[in-house]
N, C-alpha and C positions, 0 to 999 in steps of 0.2 A: 165537410166530408161525412158521409154515412157509410157504414160498412157492416157486414154480417159477422166479421171476425171479432173476437173479444167477448161478445155476448152471443155465442152461437153454440150449437150442439151438433154432434155427428151421429147419424143413424144410417145403418146399412150402406156405409161407405160414402155418404153424401153429407155435406155441411149445410145446416139450416140456420138462418139468422133469427134474431129476436124481433125483427120487424114483421108484422103479420099483414097479409093481404086481406083487406076488409071484404073483398068480393068472395073469397073462398074460406076464410078463417084459418088458412094454413100459412106457414112461413113463406116469405117472399122467395121468388125464383128469378126475378128480373135481372139481377146483377149481384156481384159480390161486394162492390164498392162503387161509390159515386162521389164526384167532386163538383161543386157548383161555385162559381165566382160571380159576384155582382155587387151592387151598391148597398144592399141591406143584408146583414148577416142573418137575421131571423128568417127572411125569405130564402136565403141560400140553404139554411138548415132544413126548412120545410120542403123545398124543391128536391134536395138531395135524398131525403127520406122517401118522397113520392117516387123518385126515379128508381129506388130499390124495388119498389112494387111494380112500376110500369115498364122498366127496362129501357134499353137503348132505342127501341122503336118510338118512344115518346120524345126523343131529342128534337125532331122537327117541329112538333107542337110546342115544345119549350121555347124555341126560337121565335115562334109567332106570338105566343102568349106572354113571354117575358123577354123582350128583345134586348134588354140590358144585362142579361145573364148568359153565362156560358157553362157548359157541363160536359163531363166525361163519365161514361159508365164502363166499368171494367168487370 
């Protein structure tokens, strides 16, 4: 599981997480929490962090690229 809470800050009424979007250099906005299940915990961790950046729109690509993994973006 990856999430913006715990290591986050609030500014102007919005919560920003500690995971940065490398495309923009700003905090992620794709989701507030992600959960990934699969056979390798290291890959689950990496995929869940990537999903914080990419958001739920990437779930279809996840299924094609990592067919043994399932994910939820909240």
